[in-house]
N, C-alpha and C positions, 0 to 999 in steps of 0.2 A: 681595497672599498670605500666611493665615494662617501664624504662626510661633510655635508654641508654648511657644518660651523666649523669644518677644518679646509682653507681654501686649496693648500700644499696637498690635499687627497685629490685634487682635480687643475692642479696646474698645470696637466700637462694637455690638458683641455685647452686652456687659458693663457696660450703664450705670450700672447699681446699684452696681458693684464688689464682685461675688462672689471673684474672685481675692485683693482686697486682705485679704477678712475670713476666706477661706481661708488667707492668707500668714500672719493673725495668731492662725492657732492656739494658737503658745507663749504670743504674748503674753493670752490668755484663760485659759488653763490657771494663767499668774503672777499675774494680776491676782486671782482666785479664792483662789490661793493665801496670796497675802498678806495681803488682806484679812478672811479667814476662816478659814486652818486653826486660828489658837489662840484663837480667841473661845469661851465657854462659852457655849450655847444653852438647855441644859437644866437642871431641876429634879431635884434626883436621881429624884424621883418616874417621870420618863422614860428612865431605866437598866433600870427594873425591867419594862420590856415584855415580850410573851410571841410578840408577831407585829409583821411591819412589812408596812401595804401602801401601795407608790408607786404614786401616782396622776398618770398622765400618756398624751396623747395624741403620737404621732407623735416630733420633736425632741425633745420635751419630754421622752421618753422613753428617751434615749439615755444617760442615767446607770444607770438601773436594768437596761437588757440589760447593761450592763458590769459592774456590781455582782456580778449571778446568774451571768455564767460566769466574772471574775473571781477572784470568793469565793467560789466553790459550796463550797468545803473548808471553808472558814473562817467561815463564815453562826454567828455564835451562839445566833440566834433565826431561824423560819421567815420566808421575805421572797415575798411576791408581786406582778408588776405588775397590776397592775389598769385597762386601756384600755379603760372602760367609761362610762355612766351612774352607776352603781350600789354600791354595794362590795360585797363577799363577804359571804354568812348570817354568817361566825363574826366578824364586826367587834364589837369591844367596848370596856371601858374598861380594856381591857391592852391594844390594840392599840396601835399608832402609828401612822397615816396620814400618809403625806408627800406634801404636794401640788405636786405640778412643773408649771409653767406658764413661760415663758419669756418672753409678753405680760402676764400673768396674768388673760385673758379666754378661757380654754379655759373652753367650756361643761359639755363631761364633767367636768373638773377642780373647777369648781364646785358641782357638783351633790354632787359627790363631798364636798364640802367641808359642804355641807348637811346630807346622810346621817352624815358623823363627827361631826356636833352633836350628834344626833338619840340615835346610840348610846351620842353621852358619850364618843366616844374619845381619845387624846391625838393632838394635831396637831401638825405643822411643814410647811416647805415654805420654797419661795423662787420669786421670776419676777424682772422688770425693773419689775414696778407692778401697776399694773391693780386689779380686784377682790380677784385673790386677796393682793394689798400690804396693801390696806384689813385683809381678814379677819386676815392675821398680824400687823399691826399693832392689832389688838383684844386679844390678850392671848398669842397663840401664838408660841412661840418659833419661828425661822427671821430669812429676812433678803430684802430687795431691792438688785439690784446694778446699777450704770451699766453699759449693754453699750457702754462706750467703743470695742472692740476690734472689731467687729462694723459697721461701716459700711455694708455692703448695707442692714442693719436686717432681713433674714430672718432670723427665729427659725432656722431650722434652721439658720443659719450659722455659729450659737453653740454650736458644740458643745463647744468648751472649757469654756464654762461650764458646760451642761446638765450633762454629767458629771464636771466636777470637783464643785462642788457638790452633787451628790448624794454621792460621795464622801466630801464632808470633814463632811458632816449624819449619815453611815451611822459614818464613826470618833470623830467628839465621841462620838456613842453608845457608841460600846463597840462596839457589833454586828463591824466590822471594823479590821484594825489596818494604820493604812500612819504610816510615823515622817516625820517633815519629810525626813532626810538620805535616803528611799527616794525620798521624790514630786520632791526638788529634781535627785537623779540622774536619774529619768527622765524628767524635762524638759527637761536641759540635754540626753541624748542626743538625742531629738525633734531638738531645734534642732540640734545638730551635725549629725543628717543631712537634714536639710533638701534639701538638693541631691541627694541622692543617690534621698532619696524621691521629689522633681516629677522627676529622668528616668527612672524606673520608670514613674508615672504615665505620663508623657507616651508612652512603647514601647509597655504596655500598651494604652493608650485609641487605638491605633490601632490594633491587633490584635483590639482586642473590638468596633470598629466593625460595624455591618449583621448584628453576631448578637445574640442572646438571651443574656447571661449569666448563668449559673449560678452562687454563691458558694459554695463550700464550707469550712468550718474547723470547727476541733474545740476541745475545752478551752477553754484561758482567750481564745480566740479568736472564741466562737462569738456575743456579743452585736456584735463586729465586723462579722461578716458579714452579720445582721440590721440593722447601720445603711447598712453599703456598698449594702444590698440596694434602702433608703430610697432614699438619697441617688442609684443609678442612677434610678428614677424621676421624682424632684423638679429635679435638678439638671439630667440628663441627658436628661431625658423617654421614658425607655426602658424597655422592661418588664425585669424581673429579678425574680429566684427566689434562696434561698438554705435550703442545709440544712445539717445537722451531719452528721458525723462520728463512730462510727459508725450513727446512726440510720440514717440514707440507704441504708447497705448492704444493710440489709434490706428495702427496697423500690422505692427510687428505682431502680435500675442496670436493670430488669426494663422502666421506663418509659422507657425511650431508644430501643428498636424502633421504633417509631411515633409522630406518622405520616411515615414516609420523607422526606419534604421539610423535615424541621425544619430549623430553622438557628440551631443552641444552640454555644456555648463555655464551656466551665468554667474559672474563676479559683479555684484554692487556693491559700486563706490559712495558708500551711506558718508552723512554727516551730520549732525547734532544741529547744525547753521540754518537746513535746508527748511524752507519756509513749510509751515506746516499741512497745505495742501500737497507736497511733493512726496513728506513724511507718510502720509494717508495713500498717497497712490504706490508710493515702494511696497508699500506692506500687501496692497492689493493683485501688485503688477507679482511679488513673490508667490500668490495665492493661486496665481494662474500659469505660474512657472510648476510650480508644485502640482497641480493638476494636469498638466501635459506632460508628467513624467521627468521632467529635466532637474537634474541637481542645480542647486543656486549656493552660494558662498554669499560671504560678506569682507568687504573691510571697511571699517570704521575709521572714517580722519579724525585724527590727533593735532587737535591742537585749539588754542582759543580764540584766533581771528580766520575770519576767511584768507588768507592771504598765509597765514601759520598751515593751514588744513590743505595749502595745495601746495606748498613748499614740501610737505609732511607727504604727500599720497606721490611728488615728483620721485621723492629719494624710495617708496616702498615698491612704484614701477621698474625702476631700474630693479632693485635684487629680486624683485618675483620672476621676471625674464629672463635675468641671468641665470640662477635655480633654477628654473626651467631649462633652459639651454643645456644647461648641466645633468640633467637627468634623463633628458634625449641624445646626450651624448655627445653634444653638440661646440662648435667653437664659434664663441659669444662675438668673436669679431670680424668672422668672416661673414662678407652678403657675396657670394658668387654669381650669384643670377644677377646682383643689378651690376654690378661689375663685366658679366660679359654681356649685357645690354648695352651697354655705356661705351664698350670697347667695338663693339659692333656697331654702335651708331657713329664712333668715330667715320 
C-alpha cells in the first residue's frame, strides 16, 4: 500500500529518484547562490543594454517566468521570454540574449544563439554543458554548472538551478535587485517550512486526483502557476490549465458552464502579499466557481517576502505533482510522448 509519507512504499514507481531531486530543491538553490552570486560575469557594455530576450523551453524557461512575475514592477529594461526557434525582430546590438538550457542541447535555444551572432547581439546564458556550454566558452559571459543535486538526471527536476541562475544573472546586470541577505532569508524560510509544504502537497494531491486542475494565481505568483501547470503535465501525466487574476475575470468564468459533464477543480495559489484589489477578486472568483458547482482548493504561500513565497510555491508544486503522479501509479520521471515526438522530429 502506498504511503505518501514513506517514499519506500512508492520507490517501484520512482526508479530514477525524482523524490530525492524534489527534496534537494533547496540544495540546488544554495549551490547556485554559493557558486555564482558574487561572480562578475559582464564587461561594462553589457550593463548598457536596452532590452533582454531570454530564450528557453519548458523547464529551462522557468527562471524567465519567475522573473517576469516576481520583478514585473522593478525591471529596469524590457524583458521578453522567447520560446521559439527565431528571435524577435527588434533584437540588435543593444539587446542581451540570455540562452537558458539545462542540457545545453535544446535546438530552439541553439537556433536563437546563431541568430544572435548574426544580429551582433550581446549573449549570456548557462547550462550543464552541451553545445550551449561550448558556445559560451567561446567568448560569452555565463557559466556551466554541475547538477549534483538532481539525482534523477531529468532537466525539469533542476528547478532550483534554472530559476536561481536566471535571477542571479539578471541581478548581476542590475536589471533586478536581490541582496544576499534577502536571498539567504528566503532560502532559509523554504528549508524551515519543508515539512509543512510536503503535508499540504500530500493533502491536495488526494483532492485533485481524477479531475482536471485549473491553477489560478496573481501578481508575483503568476510564474509559479505556469510552472505548476507544466509539472502537472510532465510529472503527473495530467492535463491542467493555468490563468491569472484579474485576466480570467474578464472571460474564463463564462466558460465554466459547458459542457455539463466537465470534471474540473480549481487550485488557488493565494498570498497575504497580494494587493487588496486582487484579494477581493479572489474571494469573488471563489464565489463564482462555487456557484458553478466546481470544487476549489487553496494553497497559501508561506513567507514574509515575495521572493520567499515564490520559492515556497516552487517547492510545493514539485511535491504536489510528484505525489499526484504516485497516486496515478505513474513513473514521474518518464515523458514518453515528449521523447517519442523528439525522436520522430529528428
